[in-house]
N, C-alpha and C positions, 0 to 999 in steps of 0.2 A: 568523768560526766558532769553536767552543767544540770543542776535541779533547782526549778524554781516551784516554790511551795507555798500555796494560798497566800498570795502577794498582792498587797494594796497600797494603793499609792493615792494621795490628794495632792491638789495643788495649794499654794500657800494660802488661796483664798478659801479654802475649804471643799473644793469643788471634787468629787470623787473620779478618778480617772481610771484607776485599775481596782477591780474586785475579786481577791480571792483567785487569782490566776496561778495555776500549775500546769508546768511541763517539764519534760526531761529531754535532754539531749546528749546522745552519746557521742565519744570520739568516731568518726568514720562513720557518722549519720548525717543524713540532711532531713532536717524538719520544716514543713512549710508552715507558714503563718500568714493567714489572708483575713480578708473581711473589709467592711467599708470605711472609707476614708474617716479619720477621726475615731476610730474604734478602740484605739489606745496602742497600737503596733510601735510606734516610732517611740510612744512613752516606755514601752517596756524596754526596748534597747537602751535608752536612755538611762533608765534604771539600773539596767544591767553593768553598763560600762561607767555608771557613776558620774556621768558628765554634765549633770542638770544642776550642779552646785545646790543652793537653797531653794531652788525653784519647785522641787517636788519633794512631799514629805512622805516617808514610808511608813504605814499606819498598822500595817502586819505582815506577817509571812516572813518568809527567809529566801534567801539565793544563795545556793551551795555550789562552788566549782571544786570537784575533785575532793569532796568531803569536807571543805572548809566553808565556812559562812563569809562572803566578801562583804557582807553588809557592816561585818564588825571591823574590818580594816579601816585605817585611817584614810582621809582623802588625800594624801599623798601616795599612800598603798596603792589605791585604787587606781589613781591616774598612770602609776608605774605598770599596770596590769593592760592597759591600753596598747595596743600594738602588738608585742609578742605573745601575750596570752590572748587577749579580745581584738581580733582584727574587726575591722568595719568598713564596709562600702556603702555610702550614703546615697539617698534618692538624687540629691542635688549634690553633685560633685564639686560644683564651683565653690561651694561653701566650704570644701575641705581643704583648699589651698589658699595661701596667701598671695592676694592679688598681686603685689609688687614685688615677688620673688621669682625668678624663673623656674621652670617645670624640674629642671635637672637638680638644681641644688635641693631642691624639696625633697626629692627622691635620695638622694644621695645622703643628704642628712638624716633623713627617716632611718635608713639601712645603718648608717654608721652608729645612730644612737641604739638600736634595736637589736643589731647583730655584731656589734664591736668591730666594724669592718673598718680597713684604710679607706680613704678618698677614692684610691684606685680600684679596690677590691667593688667598692660601693658602685662606681662608675660602669663597672664591667656587668655587674648583676643587674643594674638599672636597664642596660641597653638589650641584654638578654630577655629580661621580662617584658620590657615594651614590645620587642618582636613578638613574643609569645602571644600578645593581646592584639596582634596585627597592625601595630604602629613601626613600620619597619623603617622609616625615616627617622631614626633615633636621634641623630643630631638637631635636626629640625624641632622635633618635639621638645627636647631637654633644654634647648636655647630658647624658648616660647616662655610666654607668661601665660597664666591661666585665661585671661581674657582674648588670647588670640588662638586659643583651640575650642573647638565647638563642644557641646554639652557631651555628646557621644565619646569623643576623643579622651575627654576628662574622665569620663566612667570608666574608660577603660585604662587609662592612668592609674586610677585609685586602685582598680583590679590587681594590675601589674605589680603594686606596691606591697598589696597583701600577699599575693602568690610568692613573694620574694621573700617576705617574711615568714611566713608559714605558720600563721598564729594556732594555738592550741583550739580556740573557737572562733568561727568567722560568723559575724553578723551582717547579713545583707539585707538593705533596706531599698526595695525595688530596683533591685542594681540592672534589670534591662529595660528599664522604663525611657532611656534616652538613647536606644540602639535600635539600629535599622535591623532587618530580619537577619542576614548574613552574620552581623556581630553579636545579635541575641543567641543564635546558635553556636558561636564560638564561645562566649561566656558560658554558656551551659555545658558546653563540652568540657570546657576547664574544670568547671566547678565539679563535675559529674567525676573527673579523675582525681578531685581533691581528696586525699585520705590522710593528709597530716592531722587534721582535727575535725570536730562537728561543725556544721554549718546549720544556722537557723536563717531560713529563707523567706523574707517577707516579700510577697507579691501579688499581683492581680493578674499575672500572667500563666494562665492556665496550663499551656503547653509546657513551659518551663516547670511548674510545679509538678506536672505528671512525670516529665523527663527525670527529675533530680530527686524528689522528697518521697521519702519511705512511708511519712504520715503527714497528716495536715491536721491544724487547729485553725477553728474559725473564731474570730472575735467580734463582738459586737457590745457597743456601750461598755467597755472595759472589761468585759468577761468574755471567756472561752465557752462558747456556747455549743460549738461541736467538735469532736475530735476523733479522727479515723485513720486507719490505714488508707493510702491514696486512693488505690484502685476502689476500695468500698465506698470511699466517699462520693467518688465521681460515679460510681455506679447507683448509690441508693443514698443522695443527700436527704438531712431529715429536716434541718433549720430553715425557714423561708428564704434568708439571704443565700444559704448554700445551694439552695434549688435553683434560686434566680442566676446566680453565677455558673452552676454547672450547665443550666440552659443555653445561658449566653456562649458559654465557651463551645458547646455542641453547634450552634448556630454558626458561630466563626469557622469552625472546622468544615462544616457543610459547605459554606460560601467560599471557603479557600479552596477545597478540592474540586467546586464547580467551576471557578475561575480558572483553575490549572488545564481543566479539561477544554475551556474555550480557547485556549492561547495556541 
């Protein structure tokens, strides 16, 4: 279980970024996290993973993973947890890859480090996972540099890496944002079938949230302002931002249904 209890975080210049944030993620569960841009969602992920260096200062609360406080771990120990323990799918996948190293080498080295595989085993797993995310031309993808692939393709490459590693907790930051409708559906299906760990799913994609998440937390100005079982939140939103989000999702659903009838 991943437990965040009364977590408060400031920037180095003293700006309050998170205030008393609490949520719980069980293994095998998918929890949604949504809210306006700048609400603190990505800051929360960076704090969990310990990837912010000295840019963020934790001023209160705790983060526990399977009963142990990860905030008490050393920087080296926190970094070692990234990958096998905490998997990450970023919103902008281009920033996840070295621009001057071919995709195949980056995937293979990631698998070798996290899964103690030989190069041949890692190559075989890489090809298998790329096919799983609908990147069937594996030789071309693996021989490409990141700049030679589209944002949607890189998003699927990032997803393939995580699926191969099977982390205990998967932190996904707007994973469907760069994908077309078919690949959004594919990614949602793959995440829905992910039973190896818990998923924290940050998204504005209402359709994906409803499909995947058992509960949803809504953030605003660094605080969780609403938290409910997913069906209840969409049936009876309480906070103004949540009401606007649900109403926009319903309008989009109706427009899509009308468009399909016209085709």
